[in-house]
C-alpha positions as CSV (number, residue, x, y, z in Angstrom):
1,M,0.0,0.0,0.0
2,I,2.9,2.4,0.7
3,K,4.3,2.0,-2.8
4,H,0.8,2.7,-4.2
5,Q,0.5,5.9,-2.2
6,M,4.0,7.1,-3.4
7,K,3.0,6.6,-7.0
8,E,-0.1,8.6,-6.6
9,K,1.8,11.5,-5.0
10,H,4.1,11.7,-8.1
11,G,1.4,11.3,-10.7
12,G,2.1,7.5,-11.1
13,L,5.8,8.0,-11.8
14,P,8.6,6.3,-9.8
15,R,10.5,8.7,-7.5
16,K,13.7,8.6,-9.6
17,A,11.8,9.4,-12.9
18,F,9.8,12.2,-11.1
19,K,13.1,13.8,-9.8
20,K,14.6,13.5,-13.3
21,L,11.5,15.2,-14.8
22,I,11.7,18.1,-12.3
23,K,15.4,18.6,-12.9
24,K,14.9,18.7,-16.7
25,E,12.1,21.3,-16.3
26,L,14.2,23.4,-14.0
27,E,17.1,23.4,-16.4
28,K,14.8,24.5,-19.2
29,Q,13.3,27.3,-17.1
30,K,16.8,28.4,-15.9
31,T,17.9,28.7,-19.5
32,Q,14.8,30.6,-20.5
33,T,15.1,33.0,-17.5
34,L,18.8,33.6,-18.2
35,N,18.1,34.4,-21.8
36,E,15.4,36.8,-20.8
37,L,17.7,38.6,-18.3
38,M,20.5,38.7,-20.9
39,N,18.3,40.5,-23.4
40,C,16.6,42.8,-20.9
41,P,17.3,46.5,-21.7
42,D,16.7,47.5,-18.1
43,I,19.8,45.7,-16.7
44,Q,22.8,47.9,-16.1
45,I,26.0,46.8,-17.9
46,D,29.4,46.8,-16.2
47,S,31.6,49.9,-16.1
48,E,34.1,48.7,-18.8
49,Q,31.3,48.1,-21.2
50,S,29.8,51.5,-20.2
51,D,33.2,53.2,-21.0
52,I,33.1,51.6,-24.5
53,N,29.6,52.8,-25.1
54,D,30.5,56.3,-23.8
55,H,33.4,56.4,-26.2
56,A,31.2,55.3,-29.1
57,K,28.6,58.0,-28.3
58,A,31.3,60.7,-28.1
59,S,32.7,59.9,-31.5
60,N,29.1,59.6,-33.0
61,E,30.3,56.6,-35.1
62,K,27.9,53.7,-35.3
63,H,29.3,51.0,-37.5
64,I,26.7,48.6,-38.9
65,H,27.9,45.1,-39.6
66,K,25.5,44.2,-42.4
67,N,24.5,40.5,-42.8
68,V,25.9,39.6,-39.4
69,A,23.6,38.4,-36.6
70,C,24.6,38.0,-32.9
71,D,24.7,34.3,-31.9
72,G,23.9,35.3,-28.4
73,C,20.8,37.4,-28.6
74,G,19.9,37.3,-32.3
75,V,20.2,41.0,-33.0
76,S,20.8,41.7,-36.7
77,P,22.6,43.6,-38.0
78,I,25.2,44.1,-35.3
79,V,25.6,47.8,-34.6
80,G,28.8,49.0,-32.9
81,I,31.6,46.6,-32.0
82,R,31.3,43.0,-33.4
83,Y,33.1,40.2,-31.7
84,K,34.0,37.3,-34.0
85,C,35.1,33.9,-32.6
86,S,38.7,33.2,-33.6
87,V,38.0,29.4,-33.8
88,L,34.4,28.8,-34.9
89,K,33.8,29.7,-38.6
90,N,30.5,31.6,-38.2
91,F,30.1,32.8,-34.6
92,D,29.7,36.4,-33.6
93,F,28.6,38.4,-30.5
94,C,27.4,41.9,-30.2
95,A,29.1,44.0,-27.4
96,N,26.4,43.3,-24.8
97,C,26.6,39.5,-25.3
98,E,30.4,39.5,-25.3
99,A,30.4,41.3,-21.9
100,R,27.7,39.1,-20.4
101,R,28.0,35.6,-21.9
102,D,30.7,32.9,-21.6
103,H,32.4,31.5,-24.6
104,D,35.2,28.8,-24.8
105,H,37.3,30.6,-27.4
106,P,38.9,34.1,-27.8
107,F,37.2,36.7,-29.9
108,L,38.5,39.1,-32.5
109,K,37.2,42.7,-31.8
110,I,36.0,44.2,-35.1
111,V,35.2,47.9,-34.8
112,R,34.6,48.8,-38.4
113,P,33.0,46.3,-40.9
114,E,35.5,47.2,-43.7
């Protein structure tokens, strides 16, 4: 009878399968929440990134990297500094994603698309 009561508590799933299902759902929600936070315009960026943005505003130069999309947030085209992965063939980050996201390889900093 105890086993029957345990199965009812978890929707008929064994405890191990139920824990695995919960863990999978939490991982999915964690990734979703992190992506939402990374793309939130209300979040302050760090002081180094702020210095870069201040310098770009002062010079009034906004370079547009046509036909290039950020692999972090999906913005297209990338405006401002573009960060291209030095190892992966087609992997780019915008300045915000480069500052906020981890990546296994070094980037090339491309200021002007020429």
